[in-house]
N, C-alpha and C positions, 0 to 999 in steps of 0.2 A: 267294023261295027259302027253303025250310025249312032247319032246322039240319042235318039229315041230308044234304040236297043240297049245302049249303055245305061240309060236311066231306068229302063225296065229291069235290067239285070241287077242294078243296085238295090232295087226293092224300095220299100217305104219305111224302113227303119222299124220303129216300135208301133207305127200307126197301122190300123186295119185299113182295108181298101176304102171303106166309106169315110173314115176319119181323114185319110189322105185327100180324097176327092173334095170333101167339105172344106178343108183348110186351103186346098189349091184354088177352089172357086172363090172363097172368101178373100184370099190374097189378091185375086184378080178384080176385086171390088164388087162382087155380086152380093146382094142382100141374102139373108137366110131364106126369105120367101122365094127368090129366084133360084137358089140352090135346091130348095125343096121341089120346085117344078122340074128341074133337070133330073133329079134323082127319083122323082115320083113318090115322095114321102111328105109327111106333114112338116110344117115349119118348126113345130115343137121338137120333132125328131132331129132335125138339123141342129137345133140349139143344143140338144142333149149330146149329140155326136161331137159337136164343136167343143163343148165344155169338157167332155172326157178326153179329147185329143189334147187340149191345152193343159189339162192336169198331167197327162203323160209327159208332155213337153217340159213342164216345170220339174217333174221328178227326174227326168233325164238330165236336165241342167244341174240339178242338185247333186246327182250321182257323179257327173263329170267333175264338178267342183270338189267333191270329197276325194275323188281319185287324184286330182291335181294336188290337193293339200297333202296327200300321202307322200308325194314326190318332191315337195317343196323343202328348201333348206329352212325356211321359216316365214313368218308373216308379221305384219304389224297393222293393227286397227287404228286408223286415223280418225279421231272423233269430229263430228260436225262442229263447225265454228273455228277449226284450225285455219290459220291464214294460209292461203294457197302458195305463197312464195316460200313458206317454211317447209312445205311437204317434200320437195326433192331432197333437201338436206336430211330430213328425218329418215327417208328411205335409204339414202346412201350410207348414213351412219348405221342403220340396221343391217345392211348388207356387210359392212365392214365388221360389225360385231359377230356376224355369222361366218366370217371368213370367206365371203363371196365377192368376187370382182364383178360389179354391176355392169351390164352391157347398156350403157347410156349415161348421158351427162345431165346436168340441171335442165337444159332446154328440152331434151327429149322426154324426160320424166314429166316435166311440167306440161308439155304439149299433149302427151297421152292422157294425163289426168284431165285436162281441159276437154278432150274428146268424150270422156266418160261423163263428166259433169254437164257439159253442154251449155255452159253459161259464162257470163263475164263476171261472176261473183268474185269478190276478193277473199271470201272465207268459204270453206267447205260447207255446202248446204246440208249434207247428210254424211253419216259415217261411211268410210270406204276402207276396204282391206287391201293392203299392198302385199302380194304374195311374191316372194323371192325364191327363185329356183336355183339349184346347185350349179347350173351352167351359166348363171349370171343374168338370165332373162327374168322378167318380172311381168306382172299384170295387176290391174286393179279390178277388184270385184266389189259389187254393191253388197253391203251387209244388211240382211233382212232379219228383223227381230223375231 
């Protein structure tokens, strides 16, 4: 099976064919006007299709987060303003409290948090949720009010 056949077989997930195409072309850097020309529709139609597709994407992400939370041993919300160096210890203590041996040490936790935050800040710029799973894995999620 070729790569193209495999992709075709996988489908488009929750997206309609038009939503898939609009997002694909937009990801390639095309403007809404250019996508409209390719699809033979008005630019406003492309905008509406893109908006609907992004709404579906947000809902799918929220659904996955809810599912993951159902399988978590626990979580802790770390408030904005917390000193970055304190966070690995907070997470390790929470894992201990939950009876979970965390897969990671201070440096690994700190490094992954830096990837999410994407800055050199010494304090957490926004609230972050640390989700701890029963197998010792963990992940950071952005908390949206």
